[in-house]
Each structure stands twice: as structure tokens, then as C-alpha cells.
C-alpha positions, -999 to 999 in steps of 0.1 A, spaced: -395 -356 -4 -364 -377 6 -338 -377 -23 -313 -404 -11 -317 -440 -3 -300 -473 5 -309 -506 -9 -295 -538 8 -298 -574 -1 -292 -598 27 -287 -635 20 -291 -657 51 -277 -692 56 -308 -715 54 -304 -726 91 -304 -689 102 -333 -675 80 -357 -673 109 -331 -655 130 -323 -630 102 -359 -623 98 -363 -616 135 -332 -594 135 -348 -574 107 -382 -572 125 -365 -560 157 -343 -535 138 -375 -514 132 -371 -500 168 -336 -489 159 -347 -473 127 -374 -454 145 -347 -440 169 -326 -426 139 -335 -389 134 -323 -388 98 -338 -419 86 -370 -407 69 -385 -441 57 -373 -476 65 -386 -509 51 -374 -544 57 -387 -571 33 -385 -608 23 -378 -618 -13 -375 -656 -7 -369 -683 20 -333 -670 27 -332 -637 8 -341 -604 26 -337 -567 19 -338 -534 35 -347 -500 18 -344 -466 36 -345 -431 26 -329 -398 37 -330 -361 31 -292 -357 28 -259 -375 25 -252 -368 63 -282 -387 72 -274 -416 50 -237 -419 63 -251 -417 99 -273 -447 91 -245 -467 76 -224 -461 108 -255 -468 130 -267 -497 151 -286 -515 123 -255 -517 101 -235 -529 132 -260 -556 139 -258 -568 102 -221 -567 102 -220 -588 133 -246 -613 118 -225 -616 86 -200 -638 101 -224 -665 113 -259 -660 99 -253 -647 64 -240 -666 35 -222 -634 23 -217 -599 33 -249 -577 26 -250 -560 -7 -256 -524 0 -261 -499 -28 -267 -462 -25 -297 -450 -47 -312 -417 -57 -349 -415 -51 -368 -402 -82 -405 -402 -69 -423 -411 -37 -459 -420 -28 -466 -423 9 -499 -420 28 
């Protein structure tokens, strides 16, 4: 079971909501290439509010993800497409149910 995670909340500017959604959908391909990312979820909470939740087996994997291509894409988007910097919080995973 993965023990560590990250929870990110992303707030898009209204005129860029579709582009942020597309960026997150496309980021799945990047997540699939990350050896240390066990599970990765992108989701939509509202018209302009999105999120990402991912899990890792160890701190090394979590740090590698934070320095990877998805984080870089979000950082690049923050200047134009986001209304504020993404709120990224480390979490401890307590229990998991997966297929």
C-alpha cells in the first residue's frame, strides 16, 4: 500500500478553465511515465476548480514527482492560466481500496 501522497488544488482563471482541464487530462501520459508514482488522479470540483491526488511508496518518489514534468507544467501555467499558485499539500495515506 502506498503510504504517502500529494493533494493539489488548482484554481483556473475562468477564461482558461478549458485549457487547464485539457492540461490535466494530458498530464496522465506524464504520470504513467513516472516510475515512483503509484496512483494518480486528476479531478474537477467546479467550473474553475481542479485537483490532483497522487500516491507514492516513499518520500523519494514524492520528491521526484514534485520536481517532475507535471509540476513544471503547472508552474508554467500558473503565470497565465491560474488565478493563484496551486495549493499543494503532502498527505499520509491511511487506507486504500483499489480494484
